[in-house]
C-alpha positions in Angstrom: -0.1 0.0 -0.1 1.4 3.5 -1.0 2.2 6.0 1.8 -0.2 8.9 2.4 0.6 12.0 0.5 1.2 15.5 2.1 1.9 18.8 0.4 3.5 21.5 2.1 4.0 25.0 1.0 6.8 27.5 2.2 8.6 24.2 3.5 12.2 25.4 2.7 12.7 26.9 6.2 11.0 27.8 9.5 7.5 26.7 10.2 7.0 24.7 7.0 10.3 22.9 7.2 9.2 21.8 10.6 5.8 20.6 9.5 7.4 18.6 6.5 9.8 17.0 8.9 7.0 15.8 11.3 4.6 14.7 8.7 7.5 12.5 7.4 8.2 11.2 10.9 4.3 10.4 10.9 4.6 8.1 8.0 3.6 10.5 5.0 5.5 10.9 1.8 5.9 14.6 1.8 5.9 17.0 -1.2 8.2 19.9 0.0 7.4 22.9 -2.0 8.9 26.5 -1.8 9.7 29.2 -4.1 13.4 28.4 -3.2 13.9 25.0 -4.7 17.4 24.5 -3.3 16.0 25.1 0.2 13.3 22.9 -0.5 15.5 20.0 -1.5 17.7 20.5 1.5 14.6 19.8 3.8 13.5 17.0 1.6 17.0 15.1 1.9 16.2 15.1 5.9 13.0 13.3 5.4 13.1 9.4 4.6 10.1 9.6 2.1 10.1 13.1 0.5 10.5 15.1 -2.9 10.9 18.8 -3.4 9.1 20.8 -5.8 9.4 24.6 -6.7 6.2 26.6 -6.1 5.2 30.3 -6.4 2.0 30.2 -4.4 1.0 33.6 -6.0 0.6 31.9 -9.5 -2.7 30.1 -9.7 -1.7 28.3 -12.8 1.4 26.9 -10.9 -0.4 25.6 -7.9 -3.0 23.6 -10.2 -0.1 22.4 -12.2 1.8 21.2 -9.3 -1.0 19.6 -7.7 -2.0 17.8 -10.9 1.6 16.6 -11.2 1.4 15.2 -7.5 -1.8 13.2 -8.3 -0.6 12.0 -11.6 2.6 10.4 -10.1 1.1 9.2 -6.6 -2.6 8.8 -7.5 -3.7 10.2 -4.2 -3.5 13.5 -2.1 -4.2 13.1 1.6 -3.1 16.2 3.2 -2.3 19.9 2.1 -0.9 22.5 4.4 -0.8 26.0 3.0 2.1 27.7 5.0 4.0 29.9 2.5 3.7 33.6 3.7 5.7 36.9 4.1 5.7 39.8 6.2 7.4 43.4 6.0 7.3 45.7 9.1 6.6 49.3 8.5 4.1 52.0 9.9 0.6 51.9 8.4 0.8 55.2 6.8 4.1 54.1 4.9 2.5 51.0 3.4 2.6 51.1 -0.4 -0.1 49.6 -2.5 2.6 47.3 -4.0 3.5 46.0 -0.5 -0.3 45.7 0.3 -0.8 43.8 -2.8 2.3 41.5 -2.3 1.2 40.4 1.2 -2.5 39.5 0.0 -0.9 37.6 -3.1 1.2 35.3 -0.9 -0.6 35.2 2.5 -4.1 35.2 1.2 -4.4 34.4 -2.5 -1.6 31.5 -2.2 -3.8 30.0 0.4 -6.7 30.2 -1.8 -5.2 29.1 -4.8 -3.4 26.2 -3.4 -6.5 25.0 -1.4 -8.8 25.3 -4.4 -6.4 23.0 -6.2 -5.9 20.5 -3.5 -9.6 20.4 -2.6 -10.4 19.8 -6.4 -8.1 16.9 -6.4 -9.3 15.4 -3.2 -13.0 15.6 -4.5 -12.1 13.9 -7.8 -10.0 11.3 -6.1 -13.0 10.7 -3.4 -10.5 11.5 -0.6 -11.5 12.5 3.0 -8.6 14.9 3.0 -7.3 17.4 5.4 -6.3 20.8 4.7 -4.4 23.1 7.1 -3.8 27.0 6.5 -1.1 28.7 8.5 -2.6 31.9 9.6 -1.0 33.9 12.8 -1.9 35.4 16.2 -2.2 38.4 14.0 -5.1 37.1 12.4 -7.2 37.3 15.6 -6.2 40.9 16.8 -5.3 44.2 15.3 -3.2 45.0 18.1 0.0 44.2 16.3 2.5 47.1 15.5 3.7 47.8 12.1 2.1 44.8 10.5 -1.1 46.3 9.2 -1.2 44.7 5.8 -0.1 41.5 7.2 -2.8 41.4 9.8 -5.4 42.1 7.1 -4.1 39.3 5.0 -4.1 36.9 8.1 -7.6 37.8 9.0 -8.6 36.9 5.6 -7.2 33.5 5.9 -9.4 32.6 8.9 -12.5 33.7 7.0 -11.4 31.6 4.1 -10.4 28.7 6.3 -14.2 28.7 7.6 -15.8 28.9 4.2 -13.5 26.2 2.9 -14.6 24.0 5.8 -18.3 24.7 5.3 -18.3 23.9 1.6 -15.8 20.9 1.7 -17.3 19.1 4.6 -19.9 17.2 2.5 -17.0 15.8 0.6 -15.5 14.6 3.9 -12.6 17.2 3.8 -11.6 18.9 7.0 -10.1 22.4 6.9 -8.5 24.2 9.8 -5.9 26.7 10.5 -3.1 27.4 13.1 -2.4 30.8 14.5 1.4 31.0 15.7 2.7 33.8 18.0 6.4 34.8 18.2 8.0 32.0 16.5 11.8 31.7 16.2 12.4 31.6 12.5 14.3 33.5 9.7 11.3 35.6 9.2 11.1 36.5 12.9 14.9 37.5 12.9 14.0 40.0 10.1 10.9 41.3 12.2 13.1 41.8 15.3 15.4 43.9 13.4 12.6 45.9 11.7 10.7 46.4 15.0 13.8 47.6 16.7 14.6 50.3 14.3 11.1 51.5 14.2 10.9 51.7 17.9 14.4 53.1 18.1 15.7 50.4 20.1 17.8 47.0 20.0 16.5 43.6 18.7 17.6 41.9 22.0 14.9 44.5 23.7 12.4 43.6 21.4 12.9 40.0 21.9 12.6 40.4 25.6 9.3 42.2 25.3 7.9 39.5 23.1 9.0 37.0 25.5 7.4 39.0 28.4 4.1 39.2 26.4 4.1 35.3 26.3 2.8 33.7 29.6 4.6 30.6 29.1 7.9 32.5 29.1 9.8 31.6 25.8 9.7 32.2 22.0 7.8 29.6 20.2 9.6 27.1 18.1 8.6 25.9 14.7 8.2 22.5 16.0 5.6 23.8 18.7 3.3 24.8 15.6 4.2 21.4 13.6 2.9 19.3 16.4 -0.6 21.0 16.5 -0.6 20.5 12.7 0.1 17.0 13.2 -3.0 16.7 15.5 -5.0 18.4 13.3 -4.4 15.9 10.2 -4.8 13.0 12.4 -7.8 10.9 13.3 -7.9 12.4 16.9 -9.3 15.6 15.0 -11.7 13.8 12.8 -14.7 16.0 14.3 -12.7 19.3 13.9 -13.2 21.6 11.0 -13.4 25.4 10.4 -11.2 26.1 13.4 -8.3 28.3 14.1 -6.2 27.0 16.7 -4.0 29.6 18.6 -0.6 28.3 19.2 1.1 31.0 20.9 2.0 30.1 24.7 -0.7 32.3 25.8 0.6 35.6 24.0 -3.1 36.0 22.7 -6.1 34.0 24.3 -9.4 33.8 22.5 
């Protein structure tokens, strides 16, 4: 019997890489995708059953073609994780139309395009699939400095997750999202520097502030998020759909 197939976007580093590794350990053949093919290949090389493919999630034709190639090769698609995302810290009044558009192209449209392609494939295959979207703690509160366009794009992911869950439920497809907090990733390293500059302080001071804002007293790891994704795609979550699970050490409680 062939291994179940899981696709993960933005899996060349950070949260996506941790999710890919976790799914590999749980017996999936993992399709590691990223706009940076070399980064995806490196992660795939660390997983027993995996392959790397390049994907720009902002291109709907590319998303459709990639999912079609997976199904053609493996004749199945069981799990899809839309994780690719970007951020750029700046004051609300300084956000350009191009910055706003780029945030939505990756963070929202990318989730839509990939989710749609995966859902079509699962429906055609008759697969009771599982789709997980990576949102953010910033998807549940506007009280996030210097990330107004990011906040808007991630709020949209929560609404999209619920809409997908509602429409895809009759096909046996569950759709949920995870909302990470202050995760120690390359993206966070950039955000620390940006926020420090905007606040006129040091990166270390900003990091200390983030830890202070987290009741569990540490920065989150990518693996913290991956474990929750593992739960959401497991049979333990078989009656869970349309939910947005906060994984942030208590930094935001809803």
